[in-house]
C-alpha positions as CSV (number, residue, x, y, z in Angstrom):
1,M,101.9,93.9,101.2
2,L,103.1,95.9,98.3
3,Q,106.0,97.7,98.6
4,K,106.0,100.3,95.9
5,H,105.1,104.0,95.8
6,L,101.5,104.1,94.4
7,T,103.0,107.6,92.3
8,D,104.9,104.4,90.6
9,R,102.1,102.4,89.3
10,K,100.9,101.9,85.7
11,D,97.0,103.7,84.6
12,D,96.2,100.2,82.5
13,P,97.3,96.6,82.9
14,R,98.5,97.2,79.0
15,A,101.5,99.1,80.6
16,L,103.1,96.6,82.3
17,E,106.1,96.6,80.0
18,R,109.0,94.7,81.9
19,E,109.5,93.4,85.4
20,G,108.9,95.2,88.2
21,D,105.7,97.6,86.7
22,F,102.6,97.3,88.3
23,F,99.0,98.0,87.8
24,C,96.8,98.0,90.8
25,H,92.9,99.3,91.1
26,H,90.2,99.6,93.7
27,D,86.7,98.5,92.6
28,S,84.2,99.3,95.5
29,S,81.5,97.6,94.0
30,V,84.2,94.1,93.3
31,A,84.9,94.2,96.8
32,E,81.3,94.7,98.1
33,S,80.0,91.8,96.4
34,V,82.9,89.5,97.5
35,L,82.5,90.5,100.8
36,D,78.7,89.9,100.4
37,G,78.9,86.8,98.9
38,Q,80.8,85.7,101.7
39,G,78.2,86.0,104.7
40,V,79.5,85.8,108.3
41,L,82.6,83.8,106.8
42,F,85.0,86.1,107.6
43,E,83.7,88.7,110.1
44,D,85.1,87.5,112.9
45,L,88.4,88.1,110.7
46,A,87.6,91.3,109.6
47,N,86.9,92.2,113.2
48,V,90.2,90.9,114.4
49,C,92.3,93.1,111.8
50,L,90.3,95.8,112.6
51,A,91.3,95.4,116.1
52,W,94.9,94.4,115.9
53,F,95.8,96.7,113.2
54,R,97.8,99.9,114.0
55,K,99.0,102.6,111.8
56,P,103.1,102.2,111.2
57,P,104.8,103.7,113.2
58,K,102.8,101.9,116.5
59,A,103.7,98.6,116.9
60,L,101.3,96.2,116.4
61,P,100.1,94.4,119.7
62,P,100.4,91.3,120.4
63,L,98.1,88.5,118.8
64,A,96.2,85.6,120.2
65,L,93.8,83.9,118.2
66,G,91.2,80.3,119.4
67,G,90.0,79.4,122.8
68,N,86.9,79.7,124.6
69,E,85.7,79.8,128.0
70,L,87.8,76.7,129.3
71,S,91.0,77.9,127.8
72,A,93.2,80.8,127.1
73,P,93.4,82.2,123.5
74,K,97.2,80.8,122.1
75,P,100.0,83.6,121.1
76,L,100.2,83.8,117.0
77,V,104.2,83.3,115.9
78,L,104.1,84.6,112.9
79,K,106.7,83.2,110.8
80,A,107.6,84.1,106.8
81,P,110.7,83.0,104.7
82,A,113.3,85.3,104.0
83,I,112.7,87.9,101.3
84,S,115.4,89.7,99.1
85,G,114.9,92.3,96.8
86,V,111.5,94.2,96.3
87,W,108.2,92.1,95.3
């Protein structure tokens, strides 16, 4: 997750001069080729992400993964280290 305003991004990677500067660029053709090259490897994950995501400030619903007709899905517990500052 990028926690900076997109208006602060640099227009060119060569313009990165100091810590905290960033450049990002979306290239649809690269994204499509990566997705096409993966086949169905990430199709399930993509579908889970699409079904689970809610635009802020809406709360994300509980997420459970795994399971089959014999067992119930197990709740996913998200754990992350504490982060101080902006990254």
